N, C-alpha and C positions, 0 to 999 in steps of 0.2 A: 333534586338532592341526591338521591340513589344513582341515576344515570350518571351523576358527576363522579361518585365514587368509583363506580365501575370504569370509567375513562380513566380515572387514575390510576387503578388494579392494571390494567390493560397495559398502559404506558409504562408501569414500573416492570411487568413481567419482560416487555420489550426490550429493558435494559440491561438484563440478564442473558440475552441472546449472544452467543460467543462461538467464533470458529476462530480456527488456525488457516493461513493464508499466506499468500505471497503477492505483495502488493508494491507498487511503486511508492516509495516513501523519500520525503525530505524533511529534515528538520533542523533548526537551529535554536540554542539558547538564546530567550529572550534578551535583549540589549547586548548579545555578541554578533558582530555584524562580519565575522571572518566566514570565509566561504565554508558551508557544512561537508562539502564533499572534497576529499584530496585525491587526487590522482598519483598514484606510486609510479606509474609509467605511462607511456604513449599507448600500448597495447591495452593496458588497464581501462584508460579512457576511452577507446575504440569499443573494448566492450560493454562498458556502461551505456554511451550513445546507441549504441545498435540495440540492446534490450530497451533502452527507454523508447526508443522509434519503433520497433518492430512488436514489442508486445500487446498494444492496444489493436492491432489488427490480427495479430496471432490469437488475442482473446475474442474478438468479434467473429472470426471464422470457426473458432471451437465454440462458440454459442450458438452458430447459426450454419452448420456444417452444409445445409442445402444452397446456401449462396457460396459455395466456394467455386462455382461455374459461373458465377455473375460475371457479366461485361465489366462490372465495375471493381473487381479484384484486380484486373493488372494496373489501373490508374492508382489504387490506392496503394499498390506496392510502388509503383513508380515514385507517387508522392512521399514514401516514406525514403526510398531511395536519396531523393533530392535534399529532404530533410537532414538526412544522417550525413551526406556529403557537406553540407553547410556548419552544420555543430562540429563536425571533423576537423575542418578548416579553422574554426573559430577558436578551438581548443589549442591547435597548432600555432595560433598568433595571440593567444594570451598567456602571461605567464602564469597567473595566478590559478588558470583553468576557469571552469564554468562550473555553476550548480547545478545537478540535475537530480531529479527522483532516481533514486536506486531501488531496484528489485529487494526486497526484504522479508525475510520470512515475519511474520507478526500471528499474534492471538488478538483478535478485536471484537469488542463487543459494543452495544450502544452507549454503555458508560465509559469506554476508555481504549486503549490501545496499548498492547506490550510489545516488547522487540528488543535485541541486543545490540549495544553501540559498541563501535571500538574505544571511545573515551568513557571515562568516568563522570556520571553527573552526581547530584547531591539531592537527596529527599527533599521536595519543595521547591526544588527548581522548576522554572517554566519552560516549554518549549512551545516554538512556534512550529507547526506542520503542514506538510500537504500530502494528502494520500489520494491517489490516482485509482479509483473504481474500475474494474473493466466494463465495457472495452476502453472507455477514456473520459471518465466524470472525475474532474478534481475536486477535491472537499479541502476546506483549511479548518484549523482549530487551533486553540490555545490548550496544552494541557499542562498539568502540575504532576512531577514526578511523586510516586507513592512509595517505591520501592526499588532498590540497586540491588544486586547480587553478582559476585564476581562469578565468571563462568572459567571454572578450574579444568586445567588439561594437565598432560605429563610435561608439556614444555612451557607451562607457567598460566597467566591468565588470557584466556580467549576472549576478551570482552566483558561487558557487564548486561546481564538482563535487566533490562528497565520497563518498570511497570507505570502506566500513567492513568488518570483519568482528565477526562474532558472537562474544561473550565468555561471556554468560549466557543461555541459552535452553532451555526445558525440552524434555522428549523428545517430550511431545504437540504442542507449537507446531513444533518441528523436524518432526515427522512431518506435520503438516498443510500447512506449506510445502514440503516436498518433492511430496506428493500434488497441490497447486496447481501447481506447476512441471511435473510430468508431465503431469498434465490438459490445461494450457493448451498444451505442447508438441505432443501428441497431436492436438489441437482445432486447432493452425494445421496442422499436416500433413495433417489430414483436409480442411480448407479449401483447401489448394494442391492437393491431388491431385484434389479435384472440380473447381478452377477448370480443371487442366490437361485433366481428361476432356472438360468443356463446350467446351474449344478445339480438342481433336481430331475 
């Protein structure tokens, strides 16, 4: 019984782990089948595709810099180039464009995710979302919106800060998310200590 309580406490603490990050994110309102990503122009579409294809390889090499000289790296970059070319052509052929995860600034925890959206959602709306954790681990979840705040600027409203909580997420995806948060926190802590040591 005591062991069971301890496990619950650990799990509860893990829910509160939280980081700011930039992740590939795609979402849409439950029941709304319209394309979640709108392309304002061909240039924006090309940049979105380039980021989507190249970011996983860049994340992988950043996490393992000693692999930068590997014979596999040119092949990875060649595959990236081929995929990018295919997606660019598909976008040009499709009138509606295609939905791709977009590199988005997020605040993410074991309990939910917050990010800025260009359209206003309402509290209690539900979103289906897909997040790609580095280097390339897609996780899917259904979330409920808990808070929406207009982001004001001199030119008016610059989107809405949208906070959500996870409603449905598989245990495997949740474990991947927690591992990513713990790994990112540890890497940032090591980097801070290295900077402090260098300054001393």
